[in-house]
C-alpha positions, 0 to 999 in steps of 0.5 A: 829804957829812956830815949830822947827823940823818938820817931814812930814810923820809918818811911821818908817823913820818920827818916828825915825827921830823925836825920834833921833832928840829929843834924840839929841836936848832935847831943841827943839820942835819936831813935826810930821805932818801925815794924819792918828792917827793910822798907819799900821806897813808897813812889817806887813801888809800881816799878816792881812789877815790870822795870825792876827784876825784884821787890828787893830792888826798890828797898830804902836803905838805912845804913847812912841814917845809922852811920849819922848816929840814929838808932833803929828799934824794930817793933811796933808801939801798941799804946801811947801815955802821954801823961807819963811820956811813954810808950808800950812796945809789942815786945813788951818794953816800955820806952821814955821819950823827950819829944815824940814824932808820929810818922805812921804814914798812911793806909790804902782805902778799900771801897765797900764793894761786894767781893773785895775779900775774894782771893785775888783782890789787892791794894797797893800796900806799902809793905814789902811782904804784901807787895812780893805777894802781890807781884808773885800773884800777878805772874799768873793771871792774864786779865788784871783790872786796876781800879783808880786812875791817879798817879799809882793806878796809872803807873801800876797800869803801865808797868803791869801791862808789860807782864799781863795779857790784858790790863783794864783801867778803871776811872771813876772821874772823866779823865785820868789823874783828875786831882792833879791836872786837867782833862787835856794833860789827862788825856795825853795819858789815856791816849798813851796807855791806850796806844799800849793795849790798855783798856780804859774806862773813865766816868766808870765805877766798879760795882762788884767783884764776882768770884768762883771758888772764893776766887776772882773771876769777873767784875761788874761795872757801873754801866752794867758790863762784865769783865773777866779777871784774874786780879783786881788791884785797887789803887783809889787813894790812901787814908791817914794811919792814926790807929795809934793816935785815935781814942787819945787825947791828940786832936784829929782834923777834918780829913781824919789826920792828926791836927798840927800847927805850922811847925808840925806841933800837936795839941800835946806838948812835946808831940809831933806829927809828920807826913801822910798821918798829919793834916795838911792845908791847901796853899791858896785856900787854907782848907784841909788838904788830903795831899800825901806825897813823899815830898810833902812828907819830907818837907814837913819832916825838916820843918819838925826835925829842926824845931823840936826843941826851939824854933830854929827854922821859921816857916814862911809858907803856910800851906802845901802846894802839891808838886807832882810828876809822873812818866811812862812810856817817855812822856812825863807830866808834871804840875804845881800848885792849882789847875784851871779847873780847881782854880775856877771851882774855887772861884778864882778869876784866872787867865791861862797861859800856854806855850809849846815849844821843842826842849832843845835848840836847834830842833833838829837835834836827835834827842829833842822833844815836844814841851808843852806848858800851861800856867794859871794866873790870877786875873786881876793881879797876874800872880801865878796860881799853878802850872802843868806841863808835858814833855821829856824828863826834863819837866821833872825838874822844871816844875820845881821852879814853878814850885818855888815861884809859887811859894814865893808869889811870882807873877806873869811879870816877874816871868817874862822878866826872869834871867835864864840860862840855856844850852842847845843840848839841855833847854829850849832856845833862849827866844823860845823858853817855855815859862817866859812864853807861856807867861807872856801868852797870859799877859797879852790876854790880860792887856 
């Protein structure tokens, strides 16, 4: 079978690559090959354990993509022949391609601990049938251990504690969300989860999973303590899914992901890679980055999909910022760029500006919430390096303003002179706008 544009993988990166490619090349045939007819919304997986009634409620629909003219083949690619521009499917069929895009995503990391293969030990795999199994198993469990205090681990913990009698969250680092936030922000979530009955153990490793009759019964921690457990959920990160690319001529980068240039092109002509399976670079340091986000994946996808045949969209920013947000029990945390800890570890000489306001005006309005902003600037130039926020749902969008500011190289001076629109029911007061106040706080220190 002869195709023109073929994408391996149908998650966010694959779907947006396909739709962008079709919009830019209307005359071309665009095909997505993926294993499952129904795929999950990756970021929505935690919510199937508490907020959503079923796993099917978190399905990523493909009808709008099909309506655009994108074709789907539900099969598995078993081999790629780059010399002949062809793919072999599990069904035995061969497909010829003009342009090929790897969008194979990532796989959960399973630490090499004793007992990891016992019944009742799970990861958070982005597979619908597997997540159904995890959810079903959790219904009969009273004491659940979640290992990993990153975004998925924290969100899984908050959701699963709604149905389990006791949930314990174990994190190896000194505070929760250690890669995205400084300790003062991570501690806000620790306090919120603890107040809702979750036992949290930071600076702690899971040493061993203990079983009876081949089924989880308890865990042993690095401090020597033993905790009872009916179920253990590992959420300690993901690794690039490059199984198909291994042992081929494609170059893999330092992180084990597929090496790509600024336009998501691999070292092989007419072959691209996007999303979690592609190696990224940090926006500020240009070091290889292990950042894996759906928002980053669709950014890759738009770059690749626009530039398959000719470079139509020039990529002006040459690295990934990392723009995050998460929310539990009404408290939303968001971050973009570098934290104060990260900046110091990278030897940036920096200064911090902070602001604490109410996100409505006057502050007596019924739906008001505290809003805390922390910004990191270069001490010498005043260049914005990153920001963190805590507040209500509004910070989920406010952090995107920071993301664009970082991308365009704004300074503290730019922020205090920014023109803003405010409204009593929607924003903080114009006299106390948090981005302006935080930038002003930093400038006062510089002077």
